[in-house]
C-alpha positions as a Markdown table, in Angstrom:
| # | Residue | x | y | z |
|---|---|---|---|---|
| 1 | Met | 113.6 | 160.3 | 63.9 |
| 2 | Leu | 114.6 | 163.9 | 64.0 |
| 3 | Pro | 111.9 | 166.4 | 65.1 |
| 4 | Ala | 109.9 | 168.2 | 62.4 |
| 5 | Ala | 111.5 | 171.5 | 63.2 |
| 6 | Val | 115.0 | 170.1 | 62.6 |
| 7 | Arg | 113.9 | 168.4 | 59.4 |
| 8 | Glu | 112.5 | 171.6 | 58.0 |
| 9 | Arg | 115.5 | 173.6 | 59.0 |
| 10 | Arg | 117.7 | 171.0 | 57.2 |
| 11 | Ala | 115.5 | 171.4 | 54.1 |
| 12 | Leu | 115.8 | 175.2 | 54.3 |
| 13 | Ala | 119.6 | 174.9 | 54.4 |
| 14 | Thr | 119.6 | 172.5 | 51.5 |
| 15 | Ala | 117.3 | 174.7 | 49.5 |
| 16 | Glu | 119.5 | 177.7 | 50.0 |
| 17 | Tyr | 122.6 | 175.9 | 48.7 |
| 18 | Asn | 120.7 | 173.8 | 46.1 |
| 19 | Pro | 117.4 | 175.2 | 45.1 |
| 20 | Phe | 116.9 | 172.3 | 42.6 |
| 21 | Ala | 116.9 | 169.8 | 45.6 |
| 22 | His | 114.2 | 171.6 | 47.6 |
| 23 | Pro | 112.0 | 174.5 | 46.8 |
| 24 | Leu | 112.9 | 177.3 | 49.3 |
| 25 | Ser | 109.5 | 178.9 | 49.3 |
| 26 | Ala | 107.8 | 175.6 | 50.2 |
| 27 | His | 110.1 | 174.8 | 53.0 |
| 28 | Thr | 110.0 | 178.4 | 54.3 |
| 29 | Phe | 106.2 | 178.0 | 54.5 |
| 30 | Leu | 106.4 | 174.5 | 56.1 |
| 31 | Gly | 109.0 | 175.6 | 58.5 |
| 32 | Arg | 107.1 | 178.7 | 59.7 |
| 33 | Asn | 103.6 | 177.2 | 59.7 |
| 34 | Val | 104.1 | 173.6 | 60.5 |
| 35 | Ala | 107.4 | 173.0 | 62.3 |
| 36 | Lys | 107.2 | 176.5 | 63.8 |
| 37 | Pro | 110.8 | 177.4 | 64.7 |
| 38 | Asp | 110.8 | 181.2 | 65.4 |
| 39 | Asp | 111.7 | 183.6 | 62.5 |
| 40 | Thr | 115.3 | 184.0 | 63.7 |
| 41 | Glu | 115.9 | 180.2 | 63.6 |
| 42 | Thr | 114.1 | 180.0 | 60.2 |
| 43 | Asp | 116.5 | 182.7 | 58.9 |
| 44 | Arg | 119.5 | 181.0 | 60.4 |
| 45 | Ala | 118.6 | 177.7 | 59.0 |
| 46 | Arg | 119.0 | 179.0 | 55.5 |
| 47 | His | 122.7 | 179.3 | 56.3 |
| 48 | Ala | 122.9 | 175.9 | 58.1 |
| 49 | Glu | 123.1 | 177.7 | 61.4 |
| 50 | Ser | 121.1 | 177.5 | 64.8 |
| 51 | Ala | 121.3 | 179.1 | 68.2 |
| 52 | Asp | 121.0 | 175.5 | 69.6 |
| 53 | Pro | 124.4 | 173.9 | 69.4 |
| 54 | His | 123.0 | 170.4 | 68.8 |
| 55 | Val | 120.7 | 171.6 | 65.9 |
| 56 | Ala | 123.6 | 173.6 | 64.6 |
| 57 | Ala | 125.7 | 170.5 | 64.5 |
| 58 | Leu | 123.0 | 168.5 | 62.7 |
| 59 | Leu | 122.6 | 171.3 | 60.1 |
| 60 | Thr | 126.3 | 171.6 | 59.6 |
| 61 | Leu | 126.6 | 167.9 | 59.1 |
| 62 | Ser | 123.8 | 167.8 | 56.6 |
| 63 | Asp | 125.2 | 170.8 | 54.7 |
| 64 | Ala | 128.7 | 169.1 | 54.6 |
| 65 | Ile | 127.2 | 165.9 | 53.2 |
| 66 | Ala | 125.3 | 167.9 | 50.5 |
| 67 | Arg | 128.3 | 170.0 | 49.6 |
| 68 | Gly | 130.5 | 166.9 | 49.6 |
| 69 | His | 128.2 | 165.2 | 47.1 |
| 70 | Gly | 127.3 | 162.5 | 49.7 |
| 71 | Ser | 130.6 | 162.2 | 51.5 |
| 72 | Ile | 131.9 | 163.6 | 54.7 |
| 73 | Asp | 135.3 | 164.1 | 56.1 |
| 74 | Asp | 136.5 | 163.1 | 59.6 |
| 75 | Thr | 136.6 | 166.7 | 60.9 |
| 76 | Asp | 132.9 | 167.2 | 60.2 |
| 77 | Leu | 132.0 | 163.9 | 61.7 |
| 78 | Ala | 134.2 | 164.7 | 64.8 |
| 79 | Ala | 132.5 | 168.1 | 65.2 |
| 80 | Ala | 129.1 | 166.4 | 65.1 |
| 81 | Arg | 130.1 | 163.9 | 67.7 |
| 82 | Ala | 131.5 | 166.7 | 69.9 |
| 83 | Ala | 128.1 | 168.3 | 69.8 |
| 84 | Arg | 126.6 | 165.0 | 71.1 |
| 85 | Val | 125.0 | 164.0 | 67.8 |
| 86 | Thr | 124.2 | 160.4 | 68.2 |
| 87 | Asp | 125.0 | 157.6 | 65.8 |
| 88 | Thr | 121.2 | 157.3 | 65.1 |
| 89 | Glu | 121.1 | 161.0 | 64.1 |
| 90 | Ile | 124.2 | 160.7 | 62.0 |
| 91 | Ala | 122.6 | 157.8 | 60.1 |
| 92 | Glu | 119.4 | 159.7 | 59.6 |
| 93 | Val | 121.1 | 162.8 | 58.4 |
| 94 | Ser | 123.4 | 160.7 | 56.1 |
| 95 | Ala | 120.5 | 158.7 | 54.7 |
| 96 | Thr | 118.3 | 161.7 | 54.0 |
| 97 | Ser | 120.7 | 164.4 | 53.0 |
| 98 | Pro | 120.6 | 165.0 | 49.2 |
| 99 | Ser | 123.9 | 164.7 | 47.5 |
| 100 | Thr | 124.3 | 167.1 | 44.6 |
| 101 | Ser | 126.3 | 166.4 | 41.4 |
């Protein structure tokens, strides 16, 4: 299972893109007070970015799935694998990423 800090950063990125999927204010609060990434990481997460290359790859993958309405192209998948995202992490991100219509 992805760590809470990563899950909340994914939720922030999704809320920034699709505010109907996740309330931004709630995930900003949870991120800062429960998962506790620093303020810079919280702000970066809203744009599906992170200073940590592995976390950045997870956020990018999740964002690509949401923007692709549940699908992902080979380039995004290859980039995730290049950042050492595991098959288990890919499955979790895929299964828990909201697709928008």
